[in-house]
C-alpha positions in Angstrom: 0.0 0.0 -0.1 1.5 3.5 -1.1 1.6 5.9 1.8 1.6 9.6 0.1 1.9 11.1 3.6 4.9 8.9 4.7 8.4 10.5 4.8 11.6 9.7 6.6 12.2 11.4 9.9 15.8 11.3 9.7 18.2 10.6 6.9 21.9 10.1 7.3 24.6 9.8 4.4 26.9 6.7 4.6 29.9 6.0 2.8 28.5 3.1 0.6 25.4 1.0 0.3 24.4 -0.4 3.4 23.9 -4.1 3.9 22.5 -4.2 7.5 21.1 -2.2 10.5 20.4 -2.9 13.8 18.8 -0.9 16.6 20.7 -0.7 20.1 18.2 -2.5 22.4 19.1 0.1 25.4 19.9 3.2 23.8 17.3 3.4 21.2 18.6 6.5 19.3 21.5 4.5 18.2 21.3 2.5 15.2 24.3 0.4 13.8 24.9 -0.2 10.1 27.4 -2.3 8.0 28.4 -1.1 4.5 29.5 -2.4 1.2 33.0 -0.8 1.5 33.4 -2.7 4.9 32.7 0.2 7.1 30.7 -0.4 10.4 29.2 2.7 12.0 26.9 3.5 14.8 24.7 6.7 14.4 22.4 8.8 16.4 19.2 8.8 14.7 18.0 11.8 16.8 20.8 14.2 15.9 21.5 12.8 12.6 25.2 12.0 13.3 27.5 9.3 13.1 28.8 8.5 16.6 31.4 5.8 15.6 32.8 4.8 12.3 35.2 1.7 12.2 37.2 0.6 9.0 38.8 -2.6 9.9 36.8 -5.0 7.6 39.1 -5.3 4.4 35.9 -6.4 2.2 32.1 -6.1 2.1 30.4 -6.2 5.6 27.2 -8.1 5.4 26.0 -8.1 8.9 25.7 -6.1 12.1 24.0 -6.9 15.3 23.8 -5.2 18.6 24.2 -7.5 21.8 21.1 -8.0 23.4 22.3 -7.7 27.0 25.1 -5.1 26.5 24.3 -1.7 25.3 28.1 -1.2 24.3 28.6 -4.4 22.2 28.0 -5.2 18.7 29.3 -7.7 16.0 30.0 -7.4 12.3 30.7 -10.3 9.8 32.4 -9.5 6.4 33.6 -11.3 3.1 37.1 -10.7 4.6 36.4 -14.1 6.6 36.2 -12.0 9.9 33.7 -11.5 12.7 34.4 -8.5 14.5 33.3 -7.6 18.1 33.0 -3.8 19.0 32.8 -1.8 22.0 31.0 1.2 21.1 33.2 3.4 23.2 36.5 1.9 21.6 38.6 3.4 18.5 39.2 -0.3 17.3 37.5 -3.8 17.4 37.7 -5.5 20.9 37.9 -8.9 19.4 38.2 -10.6 15.9 37.4 -14.1 14.9 39.1 -15.2 11.8 37.0 -17.9 9.6 37.8 -19.9 6.7 35.0 -18.5 4.5 32.9 -15.2 4.0 30.7 -14.3 6.9 27.1 -13.8 5.7 25.2 -13.2 9.2 26.0 -12.7 12.7 23.7 -12.7 15.9 24.4 -12.5 19.6 22.2 -14.8 21.7 19.3 -13.0 23.3 20.0 -13.6 26.8 23.8 -14.4 27.2 26.1 -11.7 26.3 29.0 -13.7 25.6 27.7 -16.1 23.2 27.8 -15.4 19.3 26.5 -17.3 16.4 27.5 -16.4 12.8 26.6 -18.2 9.3 29.1 -18.4 6.3 29.6 -19.2 2.9 30.9 -22.8 3.7 27.2 -23.6 4.6 27.8 -23.8 8.3 26.7 -21.9 11.5 29.2 -21.5 14.0 28.7 -20.8 17.7 31.2 -19.2 20.2 31.6 -18.5 23.6 33.6 -15.3 23.6 
């Protein structure tokens, strides 16, 4: 159904195509996004500004996900065969997992902050205790 009166409340420019977005479940003005150029960023949708930009992925970043138990932790997965765990208050990734295949999706466990699952191009799902 078309909505002629619908319009975006906020628009933010990004360095390249967006592949994934995830809202911070605690700080609801924050949204994380992953980009075609490998950038992972946290933006404040109320202010319309980028709070943090990370450029550690060497290839396309497909997925980003906020930890459901920790408001400062998020993870991303990339074609560079890495999963990166980020702390929103740090300049660099807090942890990196090197994989054998491109990472297509990443999710934290909904109740346990230290469990992380990711799916990759080798047709497998991996589960980590960080």
